[in-house]
MOPAC internal coordinates of N, CA, C and O (Angstrom, degrees):
PM7 1SCF
backbone

  N    0.0000 0     0.00 0     0.00 0    0    0    0
  C    1.4438 1     0.00 0     0.00 0    1    0    0
  C    1.5167 1   109.46 1     0.00 0    2    1    0
  O    1.2310 1   121.08 1   -31.73 1    3    2    1
  N    1.2680 1   115.54 1   148.27 1    3    2    1
  C    1.4537 1   122.65 1   176.56 1    5    3    2
  C    1.5224 1   107.81 1  -109.14 1    6    5    3
  O    1.2310 1   120.29 1   -57.85 1    7    6    5
  N    1.3148 1   117.06 1   122.15 1    7    6    5
  C    1.4569 1   121.08 1  -175.90 1    9    7    6
  C    1.5214 1   109.76 1   -82.44 1   10    9    7
  O    1.2310 1   120.78 1   -56.94 1   11   10    9
  N    1.3349 1   116.12 1   123.06 1   11   10    9
  C    1.4544 1   120.86 1   178.18 1   13   11   10
  C    1.5172 1   111.88 1   -96.25 1   14   13   11
  O    1.2310 1   119.96 1   144.11 1   15   14   13
  N    1.3348 1   117.67 1   -35.89 1   15   14   13
  C    1.4544 1   121.46 1  -178.02 1   17   15   14
  C    1.5275 1   109.09 1  -141.82 1   18   17   15
  O    1.2310 1   120.09 1   -46.16 1   19   18   17
  N    1.3224 1   117.43 1   133.84 1   19   18   17
  C    1.4623 1   121.68 1   174.41 1   21   19   18
  C    1.5162 1   107.67 1  -124.91 1   22   21   19
  O    1.2310 1   120.90 1   -49.30 1   23   22   21
  N    1.3304 1   115.89 1   130.70 1   23   22   21
  C    1.4559 1   121.06 1   178.07 1   25   23   22
  C    1.5195 1   108.26 1  -126.95 1   26   25   23
  O    1.2310 1   119.82 1   -64.04 1   27   26   25
  N    1.3225 1   117.96 1   115.96 1   27   26   25
  C    1.4619 1   121.89 1   177.32 1   29   27   26
  C    1.5202 1   108.18 1  -105.88 1   30   29   27
  O    1.2310 1   120.87 1   -62.09 1   31   30   29
  N    1.3068 1   115.94 1   117.91 1   31   30   29
  C    1.4643 1   119.93 1  -178.56 1   33   31   30
  C    1.5217 1   110.23 1   -81.28 1   34   33   31
  O    1.2310 1   120.56 1   -58.04 1   35   34   33
  N    1.2929 1   116.53 1   121.96 1   35   34   33
  C    1.4587 1   120.28 1   179.44 1   37   35   34
  C    1.5233 1   112.01 1   -85.38 1   38   37   35
  O    1.2310 1   119.95 1   167.96 1   39   38   37
  N    1.3364 1   117.70 1   -12.04 1   39   38   37
  C    1.4614 1   119.89 1  -179.76 1   41   39   38
  C    1.5250 1   111.32 1   -72.67 1   42   41   39
  O    1.2310 1   120.14 1   156.08 1   43   42   41
  N    1.3308 1   117.33 1   -23.92 1   43   42   41
  C    1.4577 1   120.69 1   178.47 1   45   43   42
  C    1.5212 1   108.38 1  -134.89 1   46   45   43
  O    1.2310 1   120.10 1   -81.69 1   47   46   45
  N    1.3310 1   117.42 1    98.31 1   47   46   45
  C    1.4617 1   120.13 1  -178.92 1   49   47   46
  C    1.5305 1   110.93 1   -58.77 1   50   49   47
  O    1.2310 1   121.07 1   -39.86 1   51   50   49
  N    1.3027 1   115.56 1   140.14 1   51   50   49
  C    1.4565 1   119.99 1   179.04 1   53   51   50
  C    1.5107 1   113.19 1    95.33 1   54   53   51
  O    1.2310 1   119.61 1  -175.35 1   55   54   53
  N    1.3271 1   118.35 1     4.65 1   55   54   53
  C    1.4573 1   120.87 1   178.06 1   57   55   54
  C    1.5239 1   109.36 1  -114.65 1   58   57   55
  O    1.2310 1   121.30 1   -52.14 1   59   58   57
  N    1.3338 1   115.12 1   127.86 1   59   58   57
  C    1.4614 1   122.13 1   179.70 1   61   59   58
  C    1.5161 1   107.73 1  -126.64 1   62   61   59
  O    1.2310 1   120.36 1   -42.98 1   63   62   61
  N    1.3197 1   116.92 1   137.02 1   63   62   61
  C    1.4588 1   122.04 1   177.39 1   65   63   62
  C    1.5224 1   108.73 1  -123.04 1   66   65   63
  O    1.2310 1   120.82 1   -54.76 1   67   66   65
  N    1.3281 1   116.03 1   125.24 1   67   66   65
  C    1.4595 1   122.41 1   175.87 1   69   67   66
  C    1.5157 1   107.12 1  -110.43 1   70   69   67
  O    1.2310 1   120.26 1   -50.75 1   71   70   69
  N    1.3213 1   117.11 1   129.25 1   71   70   69
  C    1.4660 1   120.62 1  -176.28 1   73   71   70
  C    1.5204 1   111.17 1  -123.23 1   74   73   71
  O    1.2310 1   121.43 1   -30.41 1   75   74   73
  N    1.3242 1   114.88 1   149.59 1   75   74   73
  C    1.4601 1   124.00 1   174.57 1   77   75   74
  C    1.5253 1   112.31 1    53.19 1   78   77   75
  O    1.2310 1   120.69 1  -120.53 1   79   78   77
  N    1.3252 1   116.29 1    59.47 1   79   78   77
  C    1.4584 1   122.08 1   179.09 1   81   79   78
  C    1.5203 1   109.76 1   -87.60 1   82   81   79
  O    1.2310 1   120.23 1   -45.26 1   83   82   81
  N    1.3158 1   117.16 1   134.74 1   83   82   81
  C    1.4575 1   121.11 1   176.77 1   85   83   82
  C    1.5217 1   109.04 1   -90.91 1   86   85   83
  O    1.2310 1   120.62 1   -44.48 1   87   86   85
  N    1.3318 1   116.41 1   135.52 1   87   86   85
  C    1.4573 1   121.97 1   176.95 1   89   87   86
  C    1.5239 1   107.75 1   -88.87 1   90   89   87
  O    1.2310 1   120.28 1   -47.34 1   91   90   89
  N    1.3292 1   117.07 1   132.66 1   91   90   89
  C    1.4597 1   121.28 1  -178.00 1   93   91   90
  C    1.5226 1   111.09 1   -64.86 1   94   93   91
  O    1.2310 1   120.95 1   -30.17 1   95   94   93
  N    1.3252 1   115.79 1   149.83 1   95   94   93
  C    1.4609 1   121.51 1  -178.27 1   97   95   94
  C    1.5258 1   113.07 1   -66.06 1   98   97   95
  O    1.2310 1   119.54 1   156.23 1   99   98   97
  N    1.3207 1   118.48 1   -23.77 1   99   98   97
  C    1.4621 1   121.00 1  -178.04 1  101   99   98
  C    1.5278 1   113.47 1   -93.10 1  102  101   99
  O    1.2310 1   119.75 1  -164.09 1  103  102  101
  N    1.3203 1   118.09 1    15.91 1  103  102  101
  C    1.4601 1   121.99 1  -175.63 1  105  103  102
  C    1.5351 1   112.83 1   -60.82 1  106  105  103
  O    1.2310 1   119.61 1   151.29 1  107  106  105
  N    1.3174 1   118.36 1   -28.71 1  107  106  105
  C    1.4657 1   121.78 1  -177.73 1  109  107  106
  C    1.5229 1   113.27 1  -102.72 1  110  109  107
  O    1.2310 1   119.36 1  -175.06 1  111  110  109
  N    1.3147 1   118.83 1     4.94 1  111  110  109
  C    1.4635 1   122.03 1  -174.32 1  113  111  110
  C    1.5274 1   114.09 1   -55.23 1  114  113  111
  O    1.2310 1   119.41 1   137.27 1  115  114  113
  N    1.2851 1   118.72 1   -42.73 1  115  114  113
  C    1.4634 1   122.23 1  -177.27 1  117  115  114
  C    1.5192 1   114.66 1   -71.80 1  118  117  115
  O    1.2310 1   119.78 1   169.08 1  119  118  117
  N    1.3211 1   118.03 1   -10.92 1  119  118  117
  C    1.4662 1   121.47 1  -176.84 1  121  119  118
  C    1.5259 1   113.43 1   -89.04 1  122  121  119
  O    1.2310 1   119.81 1   169.99 1  123  122  121
  N    1.3199 1   117.97 1   -10.01 1  123  122  121
  C    1.4618 1   123.49 1   179.15 1  125  123  122
  C    1.5353 1   112.19 1    51.81 1  126  125  123
  O    1.2310 1   120.75 1  -129.92 1  127  126  125
  N    1.3144 1   116.16 1    50.08 1  127  126  125
  C    1.4613 1   122.32 1   178.62 1  129  127  126
  C    1.5245 1   109.86 1   -97.62 1  130  129  127
  O    1.2310 1   119.80 1   -26.42 1  131  130  129
  N    1.3302 1   117.99 1   153.58 1  131  130  129
  C    1.4644 1   120.56 1   179.01 1  133  131  130
  C    1.5326 1   112.67 1   -82.36 1  134  133  131
  O    1.2310 1   120.59 1  -146.33 1  135  134  133
  N    1.3234 1   116.48 1    33.67 1  135  134  133
  C    1.4636 1   122.34 1   178.16 1  137  135  134
  C    1.5207 1   109.09 1  -134.18 1  138  137  135
  O    1.2310 1   121.18 1   -21.62 1  139  138  137
  N    1.3301 1   115.34 1   158.38 1  139  138  137
  C    1.4639 1   120.84 1   175.54 1  141  139  138
  C    1.5222 1   108.55 1  -136.29 1  142  141  139
  O    1.2310 1   120.08 1   -37.99 1  143  142  141
  N    1.3185 1   117.46 1   142.01 1  143  142  141
  C    1.4607 1   120.30 1   177.83 1  145  143  142
  C    1.5233 1   111.59 1   -67.88 1  146  145  143
  O    1.2310 1   120.94 1   -44.18 1  147  146  145
  N    1.3170 1   115.80 1   135.82 1  147  146  145
  C    1.4580 1   122.14 1   174.72 1  149  147  146
  C    1.5268 1   109.22 1  -101.67 1  150  149  147
  O    1.2310 1   121.08 1   139.78 1  151  150  149
  N    1.3222 1   115.53 1   -40.22 1  151  150  149
  C    1.4623 1   121.93 1  -179.22 1  153  151  150
  C    1.5198 1   108.20 1  -149.02 1  154  153  151
  O    1.2310 1   120.36 1   -44.17 1  155  154  153
  N    1.3146 1   116.91 1   135.83 1  155  154  153
  C    1.4552 1   121.15 1   176.73 1  157  155  154
  C    1.5111 1   110.57 1  -143.28 1  158  157  155
  O    1.2310 1   120.69 1   -51.32 1  159  158  157
  N    1.3299 1   116.28 1   128.68 1  159  158  157
  C    1.4633 1   121.65 1  -178.45 1  161  159  158
  C    1.5272 1   109.29 1  -141.48 1  162  161  159
  O    1.2310 1   120.62 1   -41.64 1  163  162  161
  N    1.3232 1   116.42 1   138.36 1  163  162  161
  C    1.4599 1   122.72 1   169.01 1  165  163  162
  C    1.5194 1   105.72 1  -110.20 1  166  165  163
  O    1.2310 1   120.73 1   -59.44 1  167  166  165
  N    1.3250 1   116.21 1   120.56 1  167  166  165
  C    1.4639 1   120.98 1  -175.70 1  169  167  166
  C    1.5258 1   112.17 1   -63.61 1  170  169  167
  O    1.2310 1   120.24 1   132.95 1  171  170  169
  N    1.3408 1   117.15 1   -47.05 1  171  170  169
  C    1.4635 1   119.42 1  -174.30 1  173  171  170
  C    1.5276 1   111.08 1  -157.74 1  174  173  171
  O    1.2310 1   120.69 1   -45.21 1  175  174  173
  N    1.3295 1   116.29 1   134.79 1  175  174  173
  C    1.4618 1   122.78 1   169.75 1  177  175  174
  C    1.5195 1   106.68 1  -122.97 1  178  177  175
  O    1.2310 1   120.65 1   -57.09 1  179  178  177
  N    1.3300 1   116.35 1   122.91 1  179  178  177
  C    1.4683 1   121.55 1   177.95 1  181  179  178
  C    1.5203 1   108.56 1  -112.86 1  182  181  179
  O    1.2310 1   120.73 1   -49.96 1  183  182  181
  N    1.3234 1   116.22 1   130.04 1  183  182  181
  C    1.4601 1   121.87 1  -179.97 1  185  183  182
  C    1.5200 1   108.04 1  -120.85 1  186  185  183
  O    1.2310 1   121.04 1   -52.75 1  187  186  185
  N    1.3347 1   115.62 1   127.25 1  187  186  185
  C    1.4615 1   121.19 1   177.51 1  189  187  186
  C    1.5224 1   108.38 1  -118.72 1  190  189  187
  O    1.2310 1   120.80 1   -58.52 1  191  190  189
  N    1.3353 1   116.08 1   121.48 1  191  190  189
  C    1.4646 1   122.03 1  -179.40 1  193  191  190
  C    1.5273 1   107.91 1  -115.58 1  194  193  191
  O    1.2310 1   119.91 1   -65.33 1  195  194  193
  N    1.3339 1   117.77 1   114.67 1  195  194  193
  C    1.4708 1   120.66 1  -179.17 1  197  195  194
  C    1.5337 1   111.13 1   -81.29 1  198  197  195
  O    1.2310 1   120.25 1  -101.68 1  199  198  197
  N    1.3221 1   117.12 1    78.32 1  199  198  197
  C    1.4574 1   121.57 1  -173.64 1  201  199  198
  C    1.5286 1   113.41 1   -55.91 1  202  201  199
  O    1.2310 1   119.72 1   144.25 1  203  202  201
  N    1.3128 1   118.14 1   -35.75 1  203  202  201
  C    1.4680 1   120.70 1  -178.27 1  205  203  202
  C    1.5315 1   111.88 1   -72.03 1  206  205  203
  O    1.2310 1   120.07 1   154.52 1  207  206  205
  N    1.3328 1   117.46 1   -25.48 1  207  206  205
  C    1.4685 1   121.87 1  -178.63 1  209  207  206
  C    1.5298 1   110.41 1  -130.69 1  210  209  207
  O    1.2310 1   120.46 1  -136.73 1  211  210  209
  N    1.3124 1   116.73 1    43.27 1  211  210  209
  C    1.4618 1   121.67 1  -172.59 1  213  211  210
  C    1.5341 1   113.00 1   -61.33 1  214  213  211
  O    1.2310 1   119.62 1   153.36 1  215  214  213
  N    1.3176 1   118.32 1   -26.64 1  215  214  213
  C    1.4713 1   120.99 1  -179.20 1  217  215  214
  C    1.5208 1   113.29 1   -86.43 1  218  217  215
  O    1.2310 1   120.14 1   160.76 1  219  218  217
  N    1.3197 1   117.34 1   -19.24 1  219  218  217
  C    1.4699 1   119.47 1  -175.70 1  221  219  218
  C    1.5217 1   114.24 1  -113.61 1  222  221  219
  O    1.2310 1   119.81 1   162.44 1  223  222  221
  N    1.3176 1   117.97 1   -17.56 1  223  222  221
  C    1.4656 1   121.07 1  -179.59 1  225  223  222
  C    1.5250 1   109.94 1  -115.95 1  226  225  223
  O    1.2310 1   120.31 1   -33.81 1  227  226  225
  N    1.3275 1   117.02 1   146.19 1  227  226  225
  C    1.4662 1   119.76 1  -177.67 1  229  227  226
  C    1.5285 1   112.65 1   -77.56 1  230  229  227
  O    1.2310 1   121.52 1   -28.00 1  231  230  229
  N    1.3204 1   114.69 1   152.00 1  231  230  229
  C    1.4615 1   121.09 1   168.24 1  233  231  230
  C    1.5254 1   105.90 1   -78.52 1  234  233  231
  O    1.2310 1   120.08 1   -47.34 1  235  234  233
  N    1.3189 1   117.45 1   132.66 1  235  234  233
  C    1.4665 1   121.23 1  -178.75 1  237  235  234
  C    1.5228 1   109.75 1  -107.68 1  238  237  235
  O    1.2310 1   121.23 1   -47.92 1  239  238  237
  N    1.3354 1   115.24 1   132.08 1  239  238  237
  C    1.4625 1   121.61 1   175.70 1  241  239  238
  C    1.5180 1   107.30 1  -125.22 1  242  241  239
  O    1.2310 1   120.69 1   -60.59 1  243  242  241
  N    1.3308 1   116.28 1   119.41 1  243  242  241
  C    1.4676 1   121.74 1   179.65 1  245  243  242
  C    1.5250 1   108.74 1  -114.46 1  246  245  243
  O    1.2310 1   121.04 1   -50.69 1  247  246  245
  N    1.3352 1   115.62 1   129.31 1  247  246  245
  C    1.4633 1   121.68 1   179.77 1  249  247  246
  C    1.5167 1   107.93 1  -116.92 1  250  249  247
  O    1.2310 1   120.34 1   -54.70 1  251  250  249
  N    1.3300 1   116.95 1   125.30 1  251  250  249
  C    1.4674 1   122.30 1  -179.12 1  253  251  250
  C    1.5217 1   110.48 1  -126.14 1  254  253  251
  O    1.2310 1   120.97 1   -38.77 1  255  254  253
  N    1.3128 1   115.74 1   141.23 1  255  254  253
  C    1.4535 1   122.44 1   170.34 1  257  255  254
  C    1.5105 1   115.25 1    67.38 1  258  257  255
  O    1.2310 1   120.11 1  -111.62 1  259  258  257
  N    1.3334 1   117.39 1    68.38 1  259  258  257
  C    1.4632 1   121.26 1   176.94 1  261  259  258
  C    1.5262 1   108.96 1   -95.77 1  262  261  259
  O    1.2310 1   120.55 1   -53.49 1  263  262  261
  N    1.3328 1   116.56 1   126.51 1  263  262  261
  C    1.4625 1   122.70 1   176.93 1  265  263  262
  C    1.5163 1   107.79 1  -124.80 1  266  265  263
  O    1.2310 1   120.61 1   -56.02 1  267  266  265
  N    1.3408 1   116.44 1   123.98 1  267  266  265
  C    1.4577 1   121.13 1   176.07 1  269  267  266
  C    1.5203 1   107.82 1  -132.26 1  270  269  267
  O    1.2310 1   120.73 1   -72.41 1  271  270  269
  N    1.3164 1   116.21 1   107.59 1  271  270  269
  C    1.4556 1   122.91 1   178.67 1  273  271  270
  C    1.5204 1   107.36 1   -95.88 1  274  273  271
  O    1.2310 1   120.39 1   -55.85 1  275  274  273
  N    1.3432 1   116.87 1   124.15 1  275  274  273
  C    1.4594 1   121.01 1  -176.67 1  277  275  274
  C    1.5264 1   110.68 1  -121.76 1  278  277  275
  O    1.2310 1   121.13 1   -21.19 1  279  278  277
  N    1.3215 1   115.44 1   158.81 1  279  278  277
  C    1.4593 1   122.57 1   175.09 1  281  279  278
  C    1.5207 1   107.78 1  -129.62 1  282  281  279
  O    1.2310 1   120.48 1   -26.15 1  283  282  281
  N    1.3118 1   116.69 1   153.85 1  283  282  281
  C    1.4625 1   119.58 1   179.19 1  285  283  282
  C    1.5239 1   109.44 1   -75.11 1  286  285  283
  O    1.2310 1   121.45 1   -28.82 1  287  286  285
  N    1.3235 1   114.82 1   151.18 1  287  286  285
  C    1.4596 1   120.31 1   176.24 1  289  287  286
  C    1.5192 1   108.49 1  -102.44 1  290  289  287
  O    1.2310 1   120.65 1   -20.81 1  291  290  289
  N    1.3116 1   116.36 1   159.19 1  291  290  289
  C    1.4596 1   120.71 1   179.63 1  293  291  290
  C    1.5192 1   112.17 1   -77.32 1  294  293  291
  O    1.2310 1   120.78 1   153.41 1  295  294  293
  N    1.3219 1   116.11 1   -26.59 1  295  294  293
  C    1.4544 1   119.37 1  -177.07 1  297  295  294
  C    1.5194 1   111.08 1  -100.08 1  298  297  295
  O    1.2310 1   120.61 1   -41.30 1  299  298  297
  N    1.3205 1   116.44 1   138.70 1  299  298  297
  C    1.4580 1   122.39 1   176.23 1  301  299  298
  C    1.5111 1   106.88 1  -107.09 1  302  301  299
  O    1.2310 1   120.70 1   -52.01 1  303  302  301
  N    1.3305 1   116.26 1   127.99 1  303  302  301
  C    1.4702 1   120.24 1  -177.67 1  305  303  302
  C    1.5055 1   110.52 1   -93.55 1  306  305  303
  O    1.2310 1   120.10 1   180.00 1  307  306  305

């Protein structure tokens, strides 16, 4: 992914928000599918790390708004 925007909230330490991430064109290469990505975007990834209780509380990762536009390929693998 290529990061277009990063927003780190200082009001709550341990929270990171990544916005408008581009998905690489080769993301499906290993699956040998007869399709190829034309456009791929992840709207927002939010990561919360509970530094004060890192051993007892989970790290939370929230992914919102995934768009993957694909086109068929001429070759079938």
